[in-house]
N, C-alpha and C positions, 0 to 999 in steps of 0.2 A: 830839388835845387833850383834856384831862380837866377843863375848867373849865366851870362852870355857865353862863357867858356864851355859850359856843359850843355849838352843836347838832351832833350827829353824824348822819350819814346813816342814814336809817331803813330798815334792810335786814335781812331774814332770809335767810340762805343755807343751803340744804340741799345739802350737798356729797355727791355720789355718785361714788365711785371704783370704776370697773370694771376688774378685772384678772383674768386667768385663767391656769391652768397646764394644758396638755394632758396632762401626766404624772399629773394628779390623778385622772383616770378615762378610760381610753382603750379603744379597740376596741369590740367589740360590733356587733350588727346593727340595733339600734333607731335610730330617727331622732334620738334625743336622747342618744345615748351616745358622742358624739365627744369629750367632755371636759367640763370644768366651768369656770365663771367665778365669781370671787369678787366680791361686791358689798359694798363698805364704805359705810356711811352715817353722816353726822354733821351736826350743826346749828351754825351760828355766826350772829353777830348784830352790829347796830349800832342806834342809836336816834336819833329826831328827831321831836318833836311828840307822842309817846306815852310815858306812863309804863309801860304794859304792853301787850303783845300776846300773849294766851294762846290756844293751840290745844291740843286733845286728840287726839292721833294714835293711831288704833287699828290701821291697816294701811297698807302701802305697796304699790302695784301697778305692774307694768310691762306695757306693751302692745307686742307685737311687730308687724312689718309684716303678718302674716297675721291681725291683729286678735285674736289670742289674748291673754288677760290673765291674769297670774299675781299673786295677792296674797300678801303675806308678813305674818304677825302674831306673836303671842306665841310660837307654836311655833317661829318662826324667829329672833326677836329677843327676848332676855330683858328688853330695855328697854321693849318694847311690851305693853300700851298705856301711854301716858305723857301727862301734862299738862305743858306747857312754857310758861313766860313767856319768849318768845324774846329779850326784851331783858335778861334776867337769867340768862344761861347760865353754868354753871360751867366751870372748866378752860380759862382763856384764851379765853373766849367761844366755846367749842366744846362741843357735846354729841354724844358718840359713841353711835350706835344699835346697831351690830353688823355682822357679816358674814353673807352668805348665798352659797350656790353656785348658779349658773345653768348648766343643762345646754346644751351645744353640739351642733349637728347632727353626726351621724356622716359625713354627706356631705362635710364640709369647707366647706360654704357658711357665709357669715357669719350670725351671729344679730344681727338689727337691731331696735331699739326706736324707736317714733315717738311714745310718750306715756308719761308717768309720772303715777300717780294717788296722791293722799294721802286715805285715808279717815279722816274725823274723827268723834268721838263726836257724837250727835244731842242737841240741846237739845229739850225738850218744846215742841210747838207749841200745846198746850192746857194749862190748869192741872191737868186731870185725868190727863194723860199721865204715864207713869212717868219718872223721872230715871235717866239711865244711872248705874250704881253707881260708875263711875269719877269722877263729877263731883259726888257728894253734898256734898262740903265746899267746893264752889266756887259763886259766884253764878250762873255759866253754864258750859257745857263750852267755849265759845269766846267770848272777849270782849276788849274793848279798854278801856284807861283813858287818857284824854287828859291831857296836861300841863296843870296848873292847874285840874283838874276835881274837886278834893277827893277823889281816889281813888274816884270813882263808876264802877263797872263798867258798860259799855255792851255789850249783846248783839251779837256778830258773827254775822250770818246767813251761812250756808255753803251755797248752793244745790248740791244733789246731793253735797255733801261727805261726808255721812253715809251715802250709799247707794253709788253706783258710785265715789265719790271725786272730789275736785278734779282736773279733767282738765287737765294741764299739757303742752302740745304742745312737742315738740323743734323747733327751727328747721330741722333737717335730721336724717335718720336717723343714729343713732350705733350702731355695730356692734362685736361682738367676733368675731375670726376669727384663724386661725393666722397667725403672723408680725406681728400687730398686737396685742400681748398686754396693752396698757394703754389704757384709754379713761376719761377723767375729765370730768365735767360738774358745773356748779354751777347749782342752782335758786335764782334771786334773787328774794327777796320784799321789795318796796319798798312800804310802806304808802301812799305817795303815789300809786301806780299800782294796787296790788292791793286797797286798801280804799276803798270809795266811801261817802261820807256821803249818805244819801238825803234827799229833801225833808221826810220826816216826822221827821228827826233820827236815824234808825237807821243802822246801819253794815252793809255788804254786802261780802263777800269775793269779788272778781272774779278768777277764775283766769286770764283773758286778760291781766291785769296782772302775772302772774308769768312770769318768762322764764328760759330755760335758756341758760347760757354754757358752752361747751366749754373744757376746760383743767383742769389739776391744781391745784385751789386748796385741797386738804385738807392743812392744815398748812404751806402754802407762803407764807411772809409776803411774798415778793417778787412775788406775782402780782397786784399792783395799783399804781396811782398814787393817793395821797391828797393832800388839800389843803384850803385855805380859800378861799372866795369872799368878796369884800368889794365892796359896792355903796355909793356915796356918796349922801348925802341932805343937803339944806341945813340950816343951823342958824339958829334964830330966837332971837337973844339968847344965852342959855347953854343953850337947850333944843333938842334935835334935832327936826326935822320928822319926819313919818311918811308912809309910802306906804299908800294903801288900794286894793286889798288889799296886803299885804306882798309883797316881790319873791320870785318863784320862779325861781331861776337854773338854766338847763340847761347842763350841762358835757358836751362831746363830746370823745372821744379818737380821732384819726385816725393810722393807721400812716404814719409819715413816709416809708417806703419804697414806698408804693403811692399813686400819683397819682390823685386823683379817686375815691378809695374811699369807701365808706360808713363811718360811725363804727365803730370797733372796740368801743367801749363808750360808753354814754351814761347819765347820771343827772340827776335834778332834785332841788334842795334848796330848802326854804322858809326864808327869812330873816325872823325874827319881830320882833326888838327892835333898834332903832337904838342905837348907842353913840357917845359923844363920841370925837373922834380920840385924846384922851389915854387913854381906856379901851381903845381898840383897840390903842394902843401897848403898854399893859401887859398886856392880855389875849391879844394875838396876837403882836406882834413879839418880845417878850422870850422867850416860850416857843418860837416858831419858831426863834429864833437860838441857843438855849441849847446846841445840839449842833454848831454851826458851828465851823470852825477859828478864825475871828475873829468872836466874837459881837458885839463892839462895832461893827465895820464893817457887819455884817449888820443890826443894829438901826438904824443910821443910814440905811441904804438903805430899810429897811422903814418907818420913821417918816416919812421924807421923802414917802412916797406916801400917808400917812394923816392927818397933822396939818395944820391944826387943825379939819378938818370933822367931820361926823358920818357913820357908816357902819353898815350892816347887815352882819353876818358870819354865815357858816355853813360847816360842814365837809362835805366830800364824799369818796367813795371810787369809783374806777373799777376794776373787775375786768378783767384783760387775760389772754388765753390764751397770747399770744406775747411773748417777750422782745423788746427793741428800743427804739427811740426813737419817741415819739409827739408829735404836734402837738395841743395842747389849745385848745379854744375855749369860752369861757363867755359866755352871752348872757342878757339880760333886758331887755325893752322896747327902748330905743335904746342900752342900755349893752352893751359888749362888751370882752372881754379875750382875748388870744392869747398862748400860750406855746409856742414851737416847740422840738423836739428834747428834750422832757422824757424822762428815762431811766426805763425800767421799774424799779420798786421804788424810788421817790423821792417826795418831797413838794414841793408847790408852792403859793405864795401868789398868787392871781389878784385883782387890783384892777380892777374893771370901770370904764370911763370912757365 
């Protein structure tokens, strides 16, 4: 949804597509001449709660199982170094960084990675410290601007991000090997988990809040389920009551074919401003139903669930590595909504009760 009343999930996605061709470089006796792998990197985004999330990327590193780390910079990517506001990416919300080749062992053993690192430009720690030339025209090398904050930049601290790099662990090893010629992963950056507001008002980038999801999400629009969560709140006269703090809804997706499994994907969304039911009808139902075969019937079903109360609303996106049907559960406090059998590459409206 592209309406100001509705907030989109605050996510930075760093898409890493691993593919290799053994024919590209074969034979030889060295341990790293068994072939090459092509690594394609791109960035894509969504937004919620921030006007800007700016990072200055200098290098990208990959750590293999034997702890060897290889960094790639401007010599490998024409696009590096680069300053990106990840909420304003060009080209259908995707920023293409480039391709690199990764040498494969001649022994035929798989080449496995257990960590990805992003090296960011360093902000001066003291007034007398030099400014990185990349950032001379920016307030900081890495910073955020909050919604409703008069465009005031807030420095984003990045512990070790400018030295060894932000250390993003893989949930399990991902490997390149003969016969398994494509491996894709997504690094999901959700500011609700990856950015921490400290007691002194500062902002800290927390690598443990960044997660890796396996699956080919690079330009694959069917790789997710998106939707809107709606939470009711009482109405006092003609004015909506408010929750303090505002609702933070957690949405989990479970593979319907696997009983008792852990969530295949999970996200949290902050719902900030309550709307009258009539506003929800026009802001949510009409747009949701515009592409349906029978928009009128769809709107009737939708508005029956929203009028005439007040509601908080917010958009979410769940990235999914596997096609199929999923059971969705949205929860906040004592409110819950369930939608079973939701099809991969579809949208859903979840009204919590």
